[in-house]
Structures are given as structure tokens and as C-alpha cells.
C-alpha positions as protocol buffer text, in pm:
chain_id: "A"
residue {
  index: 1
  type: MET
  ca { x: 0 y: 0 z: 0 }
}
residue {
  index: 2
  type: ARG
  ca { x: 137 y: 336 z: -99 }
}
residue {
  index: 3
  type: ILE
  ca { x: 88 y: 644 z: 112 }
}
residue {
  index: 4
  type: PRO
  ca { x: 117 y: 1004 z: -7 }
}
residue {
  index: 5
  type: LYS
  ca { x: 470 y: 1146 z: 2 }
}
residue {
  index: 6
  type: PRO
  ca { x: 386 y: 1438 z: 237 }
}
residue {
  index: 7
  type: LEU
  ca { x: 246 y: 1193 z: 491 }
}
residue {
  index: 8
  type: TYR
  ca { x: 546 y: 962 z: 448 }
}
residue {
  index: 9
  type: GLU
  ca { x: 785 y: 1254 z: 501 }
}
residue {
  index: 10
  type: ALA
  ca { x: 595 y: 1366 z: 813 }
}
residue {
  index: 11
  type: VAL
  ca { x: 601 y: 1030 z: 997 }
}
residue {
  index: 12
  type: PRO
  ca { x: 923 y: 1097 z: 1197 }
}
residue {
  index: 13
  type: THR
  ca { x: 788 y: 1435 z: 1308 }
}
residue {
  index: 14
  type: ILE
  ca { x: 456 y: 1278 z: 1404 }
}
residue {
  index: 15
  type: TYR
  ca { x: 641 y: 1017 z: 1613 }
}
residue {
  index: 16
  type: ALA
  ca { x: 843 y: 1282 z: 1793 }
}
residue {
  index: 17
  type: ILE
  ca { x: 541 y: 1504 z: 1861 }
}
residue {
  index: 18
  type: ALA
  ca { x: 341 y: 1206 z: 1987 }
}
residue {
  index: 19
  type: GLY
  ca { x: 628 y: 1116 z: 2220 }
}
residue {
  index: 20
  type: ILE
  ca { x: 647 y: 1469 z: 2357 }
}
residue {
  index: 21
  type: LEU
  ca { x: 270 y: 1475 z: 2410 }
}
residue {
  index: 22
  type: VAL
  ca { x: 278 y: 1141 z: 2593 }
}
residue {
  index: 23
  type: ILE
  ca { x: 553 y: 1265 z: 2825 }
}
residue {
  index: 24
  type: PHE
  ca { x: 376 y: 1595 z: 2895 }
}
residue {
  index: 25
  type: ALA
  ca { x: 45 y: 1418 z: 2957 }
}
residue {
  index: 26
  type: THR
  ca { x: 218 y: 1184 z: 3201 }
}
residue {
  index: 27
  type: LEU
  ca { x: 382 y: 1474 z: 3382 }
}
residue {
  index: 28
  type: TYR
  ca { x: 49 y: 1660 z: 3392 }
}
residue {
  index: 29
  type: ASN
  ca { x: -124 y: 1360 z: 3550 }
}
residue {
  index: 30
  type: GLY
  ca { x: 160 y: 1316 z: 3796 }
}
residue {
  index: 31
  type: LEU
  ca { x: 430 y: 1059 z: 3846 }
}
residue {
  index: 32
  type: TYR
  ca { x: 244 y: 893 z: 4134 }
}
residue {
  index: 33
  type: ASP
  ca { x: 59 y: 652 z: 3906 }
}
residue {
  index: 34
  type: SER
  ca { x: 208 y: 305 z: 3882 }
}
residue {
  index: 35
  type: LEU
  ca { x: 220 y: 325 z: 3500 }
}
residue {
  index: 36
  type: ALA
  ca { x: 366 y: 675 z: 3480 }
}
residue {
  index: 37
  type: TYR
  ca { x: 724 y: 563 z: 3428 }
}
residue {
  index: 38
  type: GLY
  ca { x: 610 y: 318 z: 3162 }
}
residue {
  index: 39
  type: TRP
  ca { x: 437 y: 600 z: 2975 }
}
residue {
  index: 40
  type: VAL
  ca { x: 751 y: 813 z: 2998 }
}
residue {
  index: 41
  type: CYS
  ca { x: 944 y: 522 z: 2845 }
}
residue {
  index: 42
  type: VAL
  ca { x: 688 y: 497 z: 2565 }
}
residue {
  index: 43
  type: GLY
  ca { x: 729 y: 869 z: 2500 }
}
residue {
  index: 44
  type: MET
  ca { x: 1107 y: 839 z: 2491 }
}
residue {
  index: 45
  type: PHE
  ca { x: 1075 y: 541 z: 2257 }
}
residue {
  index: 46
  type: LEU
  ca { x: 857 y: 743 z: 2017 }
}
residue {
  index: 47
  type: ILE
  ca { x: 1097 y: 1037 z: 2022 }
}
residue {
  index: 48
  type: GLY
  ca { x: 1391 y: 803 z: 1962 }
}
residue {
  index: 49
  type: ASN
  ca { x: 1217 y: 640 z: 1667 }
}
residue {
  index: 50
  type: GLY
  ca { x: 1142 y: 979 z: 1514 }
}
residue {
  index: 51
  type: VAL
  ca { x: 1506 y: 1086 z: 1543 }
}
residue {
  index: 52
  type: HIS
  ca { x: 1626 y: 749 z: 1415 }
}
residue {
  index: 53
  type: LEU
  ca { x: 1403 y: 766 z: 1106 }
}
residue {
  index: 54
  type: ASN
  ca { x: 1522 y: 1120 z: 1030 }
}
residue {
  index: 55
  type: LEU
  ca { x: 1885 y: 1011 z: 1055 }
}
residue {
  index: 56
  type: LEU
  ca { x: 1829 y: 706 z: 834 }
}
residue {
  index: 57
  type: ARG
  ca { x: 1655 y: 911 z: 568 }
}
residue {
  index: 58
  type: ALA
  ca { x: 1923 y: 1180 z: 576 }
}
residue {
  index: 59
  type: ARG
  ca { x: 2197 y: 918 z: 545 }
}
residue {
  index: 60
  type: HIS
  ca { x: 2017 y: 745 z: 258 }
}
residue {
  index: 61
  type: ARG
  ca { x: 1966 y: 1073 z: 74 }
}
residue {
  index: 62
  type: GLY
  ca { x: 2331 y: 1161 z: 127 }
}
residue {
  index: 63
  type: LEU
  ca { x: 2445 y: 828 z: -18 }
}
residue {
  index: 64
  type: SER
  ca { x: 2211 y: 866 z: -315 }
}
residue {
  index: 65
  type: GLN
  ca { x: 2343 y: 1215 z: -379 }
}
residue {
  index: 66
  type: ARG
  ca { x: 2701 y: 1091 z: -363 }
}
residue {
  index: 67
  type: ARG
  ca { x: 2622 y: 814 z: -611 }
}
residue {
  index: 68
  type: VAL
  ca { x: 2481 y: 1068 z: -854 }
}
residue {
  index: 69
  type: GLU
  ca { x: 2788 y: 1290 z: -814 }
}
residue {
  index: 70
  type: VAL
  ca { x: 3022 y: 996 z: -870 }
}
residue {
  index: 71
  type: SER
  ca { x: 2834 y: 880 z: -1178 }
}
residue {
  index: 72
  type: LEU
  ca { x: 2839 y: 1233 z: -1320 }
}
residue {
  index: 73
  type: ALA
  ca { x: 3212 y: 1258 z: -1253 }
}
residue {
  index: 74
  type: ASP
  ca { x: 3265 y: 920 z: -1422 }
}
residue {
  index: 75
  type: THR
  ca { x: 3075 y: 1027 z: -1733 }
}
residue {
  index: 76
  type: ASP
  ca { x: 3270 y: 1355 z: -1749 }
}
residue {
  index: 77
  type: MET
  ca { x: 3599 y: 1166 z: -1717 }
}
residue {
  index: 78
  type: LEU
  ca { x: 3487 y: 917 z: -1982 }
}
residue {
  index: 79
  type: ALA
  ca { x: 3386 y: 1197 z: -2217 }
}
residue {
  index: 80
  type: GLN
  ca { x: 3725 y: 1368 z: -2172 }
}
residue {
  index: 81
  type: THR
  ca { x: 3905 y: 1038 z: -2240 }
}
residue {
  index: 82
  type: VAL
  ca { x: 3708 y: 978 z: -2560 }
}
residue {
  index: 83
  type: ILE
  ca { x: 3764 y: 1334 z: -2683 }
}
residue {
  index: 84
  type: SER
  ca { x: 4137 y: 1327 z: -2608 }
}
residue {
  index: 85
  type: SER
  ca { x: 4187 y: 989 z: -2779 }
}
residue {
  index: 86
  type: ARG
  ca { x: 4052 y: 1121 z: -3112 }
}
């Protein structure tokens, strides 16, 4: 199933915002509840996943960009070699 690109791009931000909201809601309700620390862990997990997804996407885009630059450099070098051999 394909999802729209704007929604796909917003998923890490949605994770991070949801994590922040979970932590603030837990702090608002108080840390005296027996599940409060579990909810804080869930919030931290969501924030961590959002950051992790952003880093993975940035790294993937960086590698893709480098591949394009290398292939362009290779074609330029090949074109210069062909021209100079004539």
C-alpha cells in the first residue's frame, strides 16, 4: 500500500510530537501513578524512533546524492578520455 509522500515525510515528526505529548500528559497527571514511568518510556521510545528515522533518511539521501555525483564525474571523465583519444 502506498501512502502520499507528504504523509510519508511527516512520519518521523509525528512520532516525535506524539512522544512529547505522551511525556507531557504523564507529567500533567503526575508521576504517582504506577504506570507513569512506563508511559515516559513509551514517549522516549517514540521520540527516539522519530530521530532514528530522520537520521536514516538523511543518510540514505546523502548516499544517493554521492552516487549521482560519482556517476556524473565518471561520465565527465569518460567523455574527456574519448575526446582526447581522437
